[in-house]
TIBA-598659 format. One record per residue (C-alpha): residue number from 0; x, z, y. Coordinates in Angstrom, 2 decimals. Example, Ala and Ser with C-alpha at 12.3 -4.5 7.8 and 13.67 -1.06 7.14 Angstrom:
BEGIN
site num:0 | east:12.30 | up:7.80 | north:-4.50
site num:1 | east:13.67 | up:7.14 | north:-1.06
This chain:
BEGIN
site num:0 | east:-4.74 | up:-18.93 | north:-0.56
site num:1 | east:-4.12 | up:-20.14 | north:-4.10
site num:2 | east:-5.19 | up:-18.36 | north:-7.12
site num:3 | east:-2.50 | up:-15.86 | north:-8.39
site num:4 | east:-0.42 | up:-17.16 | north:-11.27
site num:5 | east:0.81 | up:-13.64 | north:-12.28
site num:6 | east:-1.37 | up:-10.27 | north:-12.85
site num:7 | east:0.26 | up:-6.99 | north:-13.02
site num:8 | east:-1.35 | up:-3.64 | north:-13.77
site num:9 | east:0.21 | up:-0.73 | north:-12.49
site num:10 | east:-0.86 | up:2.87 | north:-13.90
site num:11 | east:-0.14 | up:5.46 | north:-10.94
site num:12 | east:-1.02 | up:8.67 | north:-12.95
site num:13 | east:1.71 | up:11.12 | north:-12.59
site num:14 | east:3.98 | up:9.08 | north:-10.35
site num:15 | east:5.30 | up:9.60 | north:-6.91
site num:16 | east:3.60 | up:7.85 | north:-3.97
site num:17 | east:6.71 | up:6.23 | north:-2.35
site num:18 | east:8.07 | up:4.90 | north:-5.84
site num:19 | east:4.79 | up:3.33 | north:-6.67
site num:20 | east:4.20 | up:1.83 | north:-3.23
site num:21 | east:7.76 | up:0.28 | north:-3.28
site num:22 | east:7.43 | up:-1.26 | north:-6.55
site num:23 | east:3.97 | up:-2.81 | north:-5.56
site num:24 | east:5.38 | up:-4.19 | north:-2.40
site num:25 | east:8.27 | up:-5.72 | north:-4.17
site num:26 | east:5.93 | up:-7.34 | north:-6.79
site num:27 | east:3.90 | up:-8.67 | north:-3.74
site num:28 | east:6.90 | up:-10.13 | north:-2.23
site num:29 | east:7.89 | up:-11.77 | north:-5.34
site num:30 | east:11.17 | up:-10.10 | north:-5.60
site num:31 | east:10.92 | up:-10.23 | north:-9.45
site num:32 | east:11.02 | up:-14.01 | north:-9.47
site num:33 | east:13.98 | up:-16.31 | north:-9.66
site num:34 | east:12.67 | up:-18.45 | north:-6.93
site num:35 | east:11.81 | up:-15.95 | north:-4.33
site num:36 | east:11.19 | up:-17.15 | north:-0.75
site num:37 | east:10.34 | up:-14.98 | north:2.15
site num:38 | east:8.23 | up:-17.63 | north:3.62
site num:39 | east:5.86 | up:-18.19 | north:0.76
site num:40 | east:3.32 | up:-16.28 | north:-1.14
site num:41 | east:4.36 | up:-15.14 | north:-4.50
site num:42 | east:1.13 | up:-15.91 | north:-6.28
site num:43 | east:1.01 | up:-12.32 | north:-7.78
site num:44 | east:-2.09 | up:-10.12 | north:-7.86
site num:45 | east:-1.44 | up:-6.34 | north:-8.48
site num:46 | east:-3.88 | up:-3.90 | north:-9.77
site num:47 | east:-3.45 | up:-0.31 | north:-9.60
site num:48 | east:-5.38 | up:2.36 | north:-11.77
site num:49 | east:-5.65 | up:6.11 | north:-11.32
site num:50 | east:-4.70 | up:6.07 | north:-7.92
site num:51 | east:-6.17 | up:9.59 | north:-7.46
site num:52 | east:-3.79 | up:11.04 | north:-9.83
site num:53 | east:-0.73 | up:10.25 | north:-7.97
site num:54 | east:1.84 | up:13.07 | north:-7.31
site num:55 | east:1.75 | up:14.08 | north:-3.69
site num:56 | east:3.18 | up:17.37 | north:-2.70
site num:57 | east:1.00 | up:19.84 | north:-0.86
site num:58 | east:3.24 | up:19.98 | north:2.22
site num:59 | east:3.17 | up:16.20 | north:2.58
site num:60 | east:-0.54 | up:16.31 | north:2.56
site num:61 | east:-0.71 | up:18.63 | north:5.39
site num:62 | east:2.32 | up:17.57 | north:7.37
site num:63 | east:2.02 | up:13.65 | north:7.05
site num:64 | east:0.17 | up:12.08 | north:9.97
site num:65 | east:-1.12 | up:8.77 | north:10.78
site num:66 | east:-1.22 | up:7.54 | north:14.22
site num:67 | east:-3.13 | up:4.87 | north:15.95
site num:68 | east:-3.39 | up:4.05 | north:19.71
site num:69 | east:-6.43 | up:2.57 | north:21.53
site num:70 | east:-4.40 | up:1.17 | north:24.43
site num:71 | east:-5.78 | up:3.50 | north:26.85
site num:72 | east:-4.36 | up:6.49 | north:28.56
site num:73 | east:-4.81 | up:9.67 | north:26.23
site num:74 | east:-5.87 | up:7.23 | north:23.42
site num:75 | east:-3.47 | up:8.37 | north:20.68
site num:76 | east:-5.40 | up:9.54 | north:17.79
site num:77 | east:-3.65 | up:11.26 | north:14.75
site num:78 | east:-4.98 | up:11.85 | north:11.41
site num:79 | east:-3.26 | up:14.08 | north:8.69
site num:80 | east:-2.95 | up:12.59 | north:5.12
site num:81 | east:-5.31 | up:15.52 | north:3.97
site num:82 | east:-8.16 | up:14.20 | north:6.25
site num:83 | east:-7.60 | up:10.65 | north:5.31
site num:84 | east:-7.95 | up:11.50 | north:1.66
site num:85 | east:-11.17 | up:13.45 | north:2.37
site num:86 | east:-12.53 | up:10.46 | north:4.29
site num:87 | east:-11.53 | up:7.37 | north:2.37
site num:88 | east:-9.57 | up:8.71 | north:-0.69
site num:89 | east:-6.19 | up:8.34 | north:-2.32
site num:90 | east:-6.65 | up:4.52 | north:-2.44
site num:91 | east:-6.38 | up:4.18 | north:1.35
site num:92 | east:-3.25 | up:6.23 | north:1.51
site num:93 | east:-1.63 | up:4.08 | north:-1.27
site num:94 | east:-2.68 | up:1.04 | north:0.78
site num:95 | east:-1.07 | up:2.25 | north:4.04
site num:96 | east:2.18 | up:3.01 | north:2.31
site num:97 | east:2.37 | up:-0.54 | north:0.69
site num:98 | east:1.18 | up:-2.07 | north:3.91
site num:99 | east:4.20 | up:-0.18 | north:5.68
site num:100 | east:6.75 | up:-1.58 | north:3.15
site num:101 | east:5.79 | up:-5.33 | north:3.59
site num:102 | east:7.54 | up:-7.27 | north:6.02
site num:103 | east:5.51 | up:-7.50 | north:9.16
site num:104 | east:5.15 | up:-11.21 | north:9.30
site num:105 | east:2.03 | up:-13.74 | north:8.92
site num:106 | east:2.01 | up:-13.25 | north:5.29
site num:107 | east:1.43 | up:-9.51 | north:5.31
site num:108 | east:-2.42 | up:-9.89 | north:5.48
site num:109 | east:-2.51 | up:-12.51 | north:2.71
site num:110 | east:-0.30 | up:-10.16 | north:0.47
site num:111 | east:-2.52 | up:-7.15 | north:0.89
site num:112 | east:-5.56 | up:-9.21 | north:-0.15
site num:113 | east:-3.90 | up:-9.59 | north:-3.46
site num:114 | east:-3.85 | up:-5.71 | north:-4.14
site num:115 | east:-6.64 | up:-4.01 | north:-5.74
site num:116 | east:-6.75 | up:-0.13 | north:-6.01
site num:117 | east:-9.02 | up:1.61 | north:-8.41
site num:118 | east:-9.26 | up:5.39 | north:-7.94
């Protein structure tokens, strides 16, 4: 991976989770550039500050669930957003939101590497 040519810093204090995540995803895909190409890395690094001060409703904390499946019968595991925040913090919630908004191609992992989140 080449070194990023552009660096963006986003202050997440007082902003909604989905709005911040969608703007981060758009930056990582290079949608702000005039020469946007889905098959190439944009060369953008994004740093997010104050992730723990995101605005998340209490109802979303309790009702939003993340699922993963082991591949075995009865292996579906669910984790609420509240438990995820307790275990890994708000940075992981934001990371999962951005990951879900990026296209699921081979570049997704490389784009996620250029995202740094600070609590």
